Steps between C-alpha positions, in 0.01 A plus 500: 500500500375854441635851490415866537375645169791657314763306696790340314565142609873433531610178666751516781720264299553777243635723778744224598648516149549877508288800403184366332460613137161649591680761712803580284350823360331603826636822652687427825289756690160376379274386785471121504274300729606138536275229640462124519287278718667564836739791439815291544590455131408859421732618778785292359438636149495856635849444643615381157349804329681725749826337389412607144451859613120521533400744773120532536398149605210389717420153629124480455504159673216333306228564242244606761729762655605638160142532381420703815814714451404585142151611600649764728743639238 
């Protein structure tokens, strides 16, 4: 429906197929905040990214929570 400015929209289906092409060149230690509507899909996708060696992952739960997190950074 909407997203945090600057966010990259990657469907959870892309994660089911393997590492999404949008993340292929992303350093494994780069901070990544994942979010969806309820936090469930983002949590699942975080587990998949961990399997690909990503280490600095945060479940931002939803757009509202992420927007608040980014204000404090």
